[in-house]
N, C-alpha and C positions, 0 to 999 in steps of 0.2 A: 721471771720465767715460771710458768706453771707446767708441771709434768704429770701426765696421766699414768697412774700406777698400773703395772701389769701384774707382777708377782713380787713377794718379799720373803726373805729368810732372816733368821737371827743366827749369828755364828761368832767365831773367834779364830783369828789367824794362828794362834799358838796353842790353844787349849781344847780345840774341838777336832777330834780325830776324823770327823766326817766333813770338815770344812770344804775340802776340794770337791767331794761328791755333791754336797749341797749347792755349791756355786755352779757346778756344771749342770746339775739338774734344773736349777733355777733358770739358767740361760736357755737350755734346750726346750723347756716348757714355755718360755716367754717368746722366743723368736717366731714361733708359729702364729702368734697374735700380732706381729709387727710386720707391716708391708716392707718389702726389700728396699724400697727407695726412701724409707724414713730413717732419720737419725735415731739411734738407740742410746739409751742412757742406763748406766749402773750407778745408783745413788747410794752413798754411804752416809748413814745418819743414826740418830739415837745412840751415840757412843756412850759406853759405860764409863770410860776414862780416856785413855790414849790408845795408840794403835795396838797395844797389847791386850786391851779389854774387849768385851763383847760389843757388837755393833749390828745394825740392821743393814741389809743390802736389798734394794728395791730396783727392779727393772722398770723402765718407763719410756714414754715418748712425749714430745712436746704437744700440748693441747691447751691453748690460752682460754678455752671455754670450759675446762673441767674445774669447777669451783671446789671439788672435793679432792683435787690432786695435791701434789707436793709443791709448795711455793718456795722457790729458791729466791731469796731476797736479792733485789738488784743492788743493794748496798753492800753485799758481801764482797770482800777483796779476795782475789784468787791468784795463785801461781799455777801456771800450766806446765805440765811435763809431757814431752813427746820425744820420740826418736824414730829413725828410719825403719827400725825393725818392728815397731808396733807391738813389742813384747811387754804386755801389761804387768806381769809379775816383776819384771826387771824395773819398770817405771816405779812401781810401789816400793821396791827395795831402795831405790834412789830417794824417794820421799822420806822413808824411815831413816836412812843414813843422813840426809840433810837435817832432819829434825834432831837426831841424836847429836849431830855436830853443831847444833844451834844456828844453822844457816836459815832456817825458817822457824816461826813460832805458829803452830797450828791453832786454829780456832775450834776445831772439832764440832762443827755445825753441820753443814752439808758439803761433802766432797762428792765428786762424780767423775765417771768415765764417760766420754762422749765418743760413740762409734759412728763414723761416717759411712755412707754406702760404698765409697771407694776403698774402704779398708783402713783408712787413717784412724788412729785412736789418740785422743788427748785425755789426760788426767788432770782435773782441776782440784786443787787443794785450797780450802778456805784458810786464810791466815789472818792474824791479828794486825 
């Protein structure tokens, strides 16, 4: 899958006091460049270490013709998190809990959130 990059930030969930405002600002500036009927992606990559370290978050849409985009390897193995509430922070907390409890072994390659036009959200976590 090739994703066309819209905008990116670098942040940390635990050590960046501006993390929430950075993410909110990233999405608010990105959605104006994404048609309503398109699937939107939030790609987590360039991890410093694990979920406690710095990472890059890039907003994107699918575009198989964008050779300068982000290539998500087809060979990556993913576990998908979703629930009826589409509460993204809740989904991420479950990912971290599963990792801490050794239910998953993360690869820390490309993880992504997939936002469907109907409001459904899926979180894809790359695993070993």
